C-alpha positions in Angstrom: -10.1 15.2 7.2 -13.2 17.2 6.2 -15.6 15.4 4.0 -16.0 16.6 0.4 -19.2 18.5 -0.4 -22.0 17.4 -2.7 -24.3 20.2 -4.0 -28.0 19.8 -4.6 -28.6 22.6 -7.2 -32.0 24.2 -7.4 -32.3 26.9 -10.1 -34.5 29.9 -9.6 -34.4 31.6 -13.1 -35.4 35.2 -13.1 -37.6 34.8 -10.0 -37.4 38.0 -8.0 -35.5 40.0 -10.6 -37.1 43.5 -10.8 -35.6 44.0 -14.3 -33.6 42.3 -17.0 -29.9 42.9 -16.9 -28.6 43.4 -20.5 -26.3 40.3 -20.2 -28.9 37.9 -18.8 -31.0 35.2 -20.2 -31.2 32.7 -17.4 -33.6 30.4 -19.3 -30.7 29.9 -21.8 -28.1 29.5 -19.0 -30.1 27.1 -16.8 -32.4 25.4 -19.3 -35.2 26.2 -16.9 -38.4 28.2 -17.5 -39.4 31.3 -15.5 -41.8 29.9 -12.9 -41.2 27.8 -9.8 -43.0 24.7 -8.7 -42.8 23.9 -5.0 -43.5 20.2 -5.6 -40.9 20.0 -8.2 -38.3 21.6 -5.9 -39.2 19.1 -3.1 -39.0 16.2 -5.6 -35.6 17.4 -7.0 -34.1 17.6 -3.5 -35.4 14.1 -2.5 -34.2 12.6 -5.8 -30.7 14.2 -5.5 -30.4 13.2 -1.9 -31.2 9.6 -2.7 -28.0 9.4 -4.8 -25.6 10.8 -2.1 -23.8 8.8 0.5 -24.1 11.2 3.5 -21.5 9.1 5.4 -18.9 10.1 2.8 -20.1 13.6 1.8 -21.4 16.8 3.3 -24.5 18.0 1.5 -25.5 21.5 0.6 -28.8 22.7 -1.0 -27.9 25.6 -3.2 -30.5 27.9 -4.8 -28.9 29.4 -7.9 -30.1 32.1 -10.3 -32.7 34.8 -10.0 -32.8 36.9 -6.9 -34.0 34.7 -4.1 -34.7 37.3 -1.5 -36.6 39.5 -3.9 -39.3 36.9 -4.6 -42.6 36.9 -2.7 -41.8 36.4 1.0 -44.3 33.6 1.4 -42.8 31.8 -1.5 -39.3 32.2 0.0 -40.5 30.7 3.2 -42.2 27.8 1.5 -39.0 27.0 -0.4 -36.7 27.4 2.6 -39.0 25.3 4.8 -38.4 22.3 2.5 -34.6 22.8 2.7 -34.7 23.5 6.4 -36.6 20.3 7.1 -33.7 18.3 5.7 -31.2 20.3 7.6 -33.1 19.8 10.9 -33.0 16.0 10.2 -29.2 16.3 9.6 -29.6 15.0 6.1 -28.2 18.3 4.8 -25.4 20.3 6.2 -25.8 23.8 4.6 -28.2 26.0 2.7 -26.9 28.4 0.1 -28.7 31.1 -2.0 -27.9 33.8 -4.5 -29.5 37.2 -4.5 -29.2 40.9 -5.4 -27.3 43.3 -3.1 -30.4 45.6 -2.9 -32.5 42.6 -1.7 -30.8 42.3 1.6 -31.7 44.0 4.8 -32.0 43.2 8.5 -35.5 41.8 8.3 -34.7 39.6 5.4 -31.6 38.3 7.2 -33.7 37.6 10.3 -36.0 35.4 8.2 -33.1 33.6 6.4 -31.4 32.8 9.7 -34.6 31.4 11.1 -34.6 28.9 8.2 -31.0 27.9 8.6 -29.4 29.7 5.7 -25.6 29.5 5.9 -24.2 31.1 2.7 -25.4 34.2 0.8 -23.8 35.0 -2.5 -24.4 38.5 -3.9 -24.5 39.2 -7.7 -22.1 42.1 -7.5 -21.0 42.0 -11.2 -19.3 45.4 -11.0 -18.5 48.0 -8.3 -18.6 50.9 -10.7 -21.9 52.7 -10.7 -21.6 53.8 -14.3 -21.2 50.2 -15.4 -24.1 49.1 -13.2 -26.3 51.7 -14.8 -25.2 50.7 -18.4 -26.0 47.0 -17.8 -29.4 47.9 -16.2 -28.4 46.2 -13.0 -30.8 48.3 -10.9 -28.6 48.6 -7.8 -25.5 50.6 -6.8 -22.1 49.9 -5.4 -23.3 51.3 -2.1 -26.0 48.6 -2.0 -23.3 45.9 -2.3 -21.2 47.5 0.5 -24.2 47.6 2.8 -25.4 44.1 2.0 -21.9 42.7 2.5 -21.6 44.5 5.8 -24.9 43.1 7.1 -24.2 39.6 6.0 -20.7 39.6 7.6 -22.2 41.0 10.9 -24.4 38.0 11.2 -21.5 35.6 10.8 -22.9 34.1 7.6 -20.7 33.1 4.7 -20.5 36.0 2.3 -20.0 35.3 -1.4 -19.3 37.8 -4.3 -19.9 37.1 -8.0 -18.0 39.5 -10.3 -18.2 39.8 -14.1 -15.1 41.2 -15.8 -15.5 42.3 -19.4 -19.1 43.2 -19.2 -20.5 46.0 -21.4 -19.4 49.4 -20.3 -16.5 48.2 -18.2 -12.8 48.2 -18.8 -9.7 46.4 -17.5 -9.1 49.2 -15.0 -12.7 49.2 -13.8 -12.7 45.4 -13.5 -9.5 45.5 -11.4 -11.0 48.2 -9.2 -14.1 46.0 -8.7 -11.9 43.2 -7.5 -10.0 45.4 -5.1 -13.2 47.0 -3.7 -14.7 43.5 -3.3 -11.6 42.3 -1.4 -11.9 45.3 0.9 -15.4 43.9 1.9 -13.7 40.5 2.9 -16.0 38.0 1.2 -15.4 34.4 2.2 -15.8 33.1 -1.3 -15.9 34.5 -4.9 -17.0 33.5 -8.3 -15.4 35.1 -11.3 -17.7 35.0 -14.4 -16.1 36.6 -17.4 -19.0 38.2 -19.3 -20.3 36.1 -22.2 -22.7 37.3 -24.9 -25.8 35.1 -24.6 -28.4 34.9 -27.3 -31.6 36.9 -27.0 -30.2 39.5 -24.7 -29.7 43.3 -25.1 -25.9 42.7 -24.9 -26.1 40.5 -28.0 -27.8 43.3 -29.8 -25.0 45.7 -28.8 -22.5 43.1 -29.8 -24.0 42.5 -33.3 -24.3 46.3 -34.0 -20.6 46.8 -32.9 -21.3 48.9 -29.8 -19.9 46.2 -27.6 -16.5 44.6 -28.3 -15.8 41.9 -25.6 -12.2 41.1 -24.8 -10.5 38.3 -26.8 -9.9 35.0 -24.9 -6.2 35.8 -24.4 -7.0 39.4 -23.1 -9.6 38.0 -20.8 -7.4 35.2 -19.5 -4.6 37.7 -18.7 -7.0 40.1 -16.9 -8.7 37.4 -14.9 -5.3 35.9 -14.0 -4.5 39.2 -12.3 -7.9 39.4 -10.6 -7.6 35.7 -9.5 -4.1 36.4 -8.1 -5.4 39.4 -6.1 -8.1 37.2 -4.5 -5.6 34.4 -3.8 -3.2 36.8 -2.1 -6.1 38.1 0.0 -6.9 34.4 1.0 -10.4 34.6 -0.4 -11.5 31.2 -1.8 -12.3 31.2 -5.5 -15.0 28.6 -6.0 -15.6 29.1 -9.8 -14.0 30.8 -12.8 -16.2 30.9 -15.9 -19.6 29.5 -16.5 -19.9 25.8 -16.3 -20.1 24.2 -19.8 -23.5 22.7 -20.6 -25.4 21.8 -23.6 -26.6 25.4 -23.8 -23.4 27.1 -22.7 -21.3 26.5 -25.8 -20.5 28.4 -29.0 -22.5 25.8 -30.9 -25.6 26.7 -28.9 -26.5 29.9 -26.9 -23.2 31.8 -26.8 -22.9 34.5 -29.5 -19.5 36.0 -28.3 -17.1 36.7 -25.5 -14.2 34.8 -24.0 -15.7 31.3 -23.7 -13.6 28.2 -23.1 -14.7 24.9 -21.6 -11.6 24.9 -19.4 -11.3 28.6 -18.7 -10.0 28.2 -15.1 -7.3 25.9 -16.4 -6.2 28.5 -18.9 -6.0 31.1 -16.0 -3.9 28.8 -13.8 -1.6 27.9 -16.6 -1.1 31.6 -17.4 -0.4 32.4 -13.8 2.1 29.6 -13.2 4.0 29.8 -16.5 4.1 33.7 -16.5 5.4 33.7 -12.9 8.0 31.0 -13.5 9.3 32.9 -16.5 9.5 36.0 -14.4 11.4 34.2 -11.6 13.9 32.6 -14.0 14.2 35.3 -16.7 17.8 36.2 -15.8 19.0 32.6 -15.5 20.8 30.8 -18.3 19.1 27.4 -18.4 19.3 24.2 -20.4 17.2 21.8 -18.4 14.5 22.4 -15.8 12.7 20.0 -13.4 9.5 21.1 -11.7 8.4 19.0 -8.7 5.1 19.6 -7.1 1.6 18.0 -6.6 -0.3 16.6 -9.5 -2.8 19.4 -9.7 -0.1 22.0 -9.9 1.8 20.0 -12.5 -1.4 20.2 -14.6 -1.4 23.9 -14.1 2.1 24.2 -15.4 1.7 21.8 -18.2 -1.6 23.2 -19.4 -4.2 22.0 -21.9 -2.5 19.9 -24.6 0.9 20.8 -23.1 0.4 24.5 -23.9 2.1 25.7 -20.7 5.0 23.3 -21.2 5.5 24.8 -24.7 5.4 28.3 -23.4 8.1 27.6 -20.8 10.4 25.9 -23.3 10.0 28.8 -25.6 10.3 31.7 -23.2 13.1 30.2 -21.1 14.9 28.7 -24.2 15.0 25.3 -22.6 16.3 22.1 -24.2 13.9 20.2 -22.0 11.6 20.4 -19.0 10.4 17.6 -16.7 7.5 17.6 -14.3 7.7 15.3 -11.3 5.1 14.5 -8.7 6.3 15.1 -5.2 7.7 18.0 -3.0 6.1 19.4 0.2 2.4 20.4 0.3 1.8 23.8 -1.2 5.4 24.0 -2.4 7.2 23.8 -5.8 10.7 22.5 -6.0 12.7 23.8 -9.0 15.9 22.0 -10.1 18.3 23.6 -12.6 22.0 24.3 -13.0 22.8 21.9 -10.1 20.6 24.1 -7.9 17.4 23.3 -6.0 15.0 26.2 -5.1 11.8 25.7 -3.1 9.0 28.2 -3.8 5.6 28.4 -2.0 2.7 28.1 -4.5 1.2 31.4 -3.2 4.4 33.1 -4.4 3.4 32.4 -8.0 0.3 34.5 -7.5 2.4 37.3 -5.9 4.8 37.1 -8.8 2.0 37.2 -11.4 0.8 40.4 -9.8 4.3 41.8 -10.5 4.3 40.6 -14.1 1.0 42.4 -14.6 1.9 45.6 -12.8 5.4 45.7 -14.2 5.1 45.2 -18.0 7.1 42.3 -19.2 6.0 38.9 -20.0 2.5 38.8 -21.5 0.5 35.6 -22.0 0.4 34.5 -25.7 -1.0 31.0 -25.9 -2.8 28.8 -28.3 -6.2 28.4 -26.5 -7.8 26.0 -29.0 
């Protein structure tokens, strides 16, 4: 069995960014200032590593935020040299970084490979050129296509970060972004529904009424579809929604947008309950037993039993039971003296049908 991974996160706020995207205030998001301190980075890695049992875990140094490959080349090398020294000593297994699509070319990739970089995540955000222009992103769809191609050619792990609901976009444009992203075959993806962060241009647009972000329910339903598309394409989804921190909260630096501290859980509950309703919509049921692994039970049941309530209501059930068991990646349904086994991936396939063929729409209490 492969070891679990521990991440050593190093934040590079705004470093290398040629302009400020209208949605971005990374000082708010990361709690870090604008400038880098090489000694601080070295100390952070050393301190994190001292807390990790490398016999039990694989270790990954990850440079988040900013645009790593757009910063001064000598500074890039100085930072990577620190990380690479740990990888050479087999104290670290992988090195990951995030950057802009227009800050990748063959020469940059030569340098990154020479310092042992394994994973490159591209801040795609949207694959609609009109949206990219409106959010002041400073790169084009074509830049993402080319950067993705070059990274894949090197055999490096390619990541995409997409931002549904951002200013200037729409559900259709967000879906097209996901579909175009899938065509590029990234290995991993992060789905970050756009949030309105304080002290940004997007907050100004929000306050003046020029930008109306989707509601939480609208966002969850759209992202459920996008999530299902990536799942069916067998692309690993490594995060959905910004991680809740002291700053990332409505009581702090979020002015608007579809924030929830357990956003991914809402998405999975929406997918599993909507799909199950779609599967059983023509059956007359009284009782239903759902048998699967614990994680999938949590997806069905939902936050504070929200999913369970939805199933009882939509299927007019007298009762529903969840039982831990069944085969791996399978869900066993028991009803009307019948037993039906369904692959978990089928729920993503069925959700795509519920979205494309208007029928059941998610209506949940997300509090």
